[in-house]
N, C-alpha and C positions, 0 to 999 in steps of 0.2 A: 504493500500500499507506500501511496505515496501522498505526502502531507505538506500543504501549505496555506500559508493564511493572509490574507492582504483584497485588495479590491475587485471587483470581477461583475458581470452582467449575468444574473439570472431571472430568470421565466419564459411562458411562453411564447417561440418563436417557431415563425413560419408563416406560412399561410391561409385562409382562413380555410381550405380544402386539407390541410394536415398541420396541426398546431404542435409542436414539439417542447415541452419544459427541459431545458437543457441549462447551463451555464457556461460563459464565455470569458477570456479574456489571458493575460499574461502570469498571474495567479496559479489561473486550472491548468493553464497551457507545462509550466513546470510541476507541480503535482501530476499531470501524465507522464510527462519523463523522469521524475522520479521514481514512481511504480516499478517499470522496468531492471531498474538499479538494484531496487530492496531483492529483487530475483537473484542479480547476478551478483550480490554479495549476501546472499542466503540467508537474509531480514525480512521479514513481515512487514517494517515500515521502514521508511527512508522518509525523514521529516528536517525539512527543509527549514536553513536557521529564524527566517520572519517567525514561524510555528512555534519554535524553540526559545526565543525571546520572549513569546506570550507568554507561554506556559513553562517555565523553566524548573520555577521552583516551587512546584506540583509533582515534581517525577526524576526521578533517578536518569541518566541519561548516558550513551557512549555515543563520543563524535567518532565516525568514523570516516568521512574523508574532505578535502576540499576540490570538487568537478565538476566540472564545465559538462551539461547535458548537450544530445545531440541538439544542434539549432539555435543552439546560445550561445552568447562570448562572454558573457560573465561568470566568475566562477563563484558555484554555490555552499555553502558550508552546510553539513549534512548530520542529520547525528540517527542513532535509534536510541527510542523511547526501552525502557529496560524495565521500567517498573513505577508503584507509586514511591512519591517522596517514601523516604527510612523504611522501603517493606522489600529491599534488596538484597538477597539471602548472599550467603556466605561467599559462596561461589562463585556469582554475580559478581560481587564487591571483586573478588579476589582477578574476573576476569576483565573488568572496568580500567582496573590498577593499572595488570600488567599490559594490556592494550593501547592505553594512555601512556606508560611509559612505552613502550614501541613507537609509537607515531611519535612525540614529543626526537626520539632520537632517530627516528626515520624522515624528517623535516630537518634533522639536524646534518644527514647525509651519513649517518654512521652505521652501514649497511646492515655488518657483523652484528652490531647487538641490539639492533634494530628486530632482526631476524629472531635474533637469542629471544626476546622480548614476545616476541609473537606465536614464536614455537612454544613458551608458555602460557598465555593466552589459548593457544589451540586447544590445550590438554584441558581448559576448561571450557571451551564451548558446546552447547547441547548439540549433542547428535539426533536426530528426528529423521523419520522418512521424508523418502523427496525431498531433503539439502543435499543439492549438491556440495556447496561449500558453505564455508563460512566468512566473515570478518578477515577473519584470522590468517586464512589459509591464502585469502586475495594478497593481506600484506607478505608472506612469507616468498610468495612468488613474485613479487613486485621486487622484496629483497637478495629473491637469487638473481633474480633479473640485471640488477643494478648493481651486483657484488662483479656480475661477469664484464656491462657493459654500464660503465656508468653515466647518468644523463650529464647532460651540456650545463655550461659553468653559470647561463641562467634561469637552471630550471629551477621552478618555485615553489614545485610539491603539490602544482593542481593536477586533476588526471581528468584527460577529457575521453568523454564515454564517444564509444565509435558506434552505438547504436540506438534504436529509441525504444 
């Protein structure tokens, strides 16, 4: 599920022959593009920064990535909603902590140390049916690739989604 907050147009649209209740706008477009990203990262929800900022104190979060979705130019900070505030399990807390440490190292381009943290986080990721990957596995693959071939000097950590 892709979640975003902001202005949009909603209502019955169309002609008198065929009306359809729908919503339109950049906010809706971004949410729609975050939905397949959730699948690619192996999470149920992919929450844009606008929504995160509006409700951040009510929930526990995991920052997933800075990414540019297909068809956009500006990067989006995306989060996973983990639990209600104060209700994170010990395992979830350990996962989020290890993952966040891995992200910090990743953005500092400390690939080997980041790889170790993501491997630690991966051990804490929940396995369930029809989940081919996890955020930790995504970053393990990226770190391994960057160890073999580091990004250019102007790398800013933003990941560009290639598909919708």
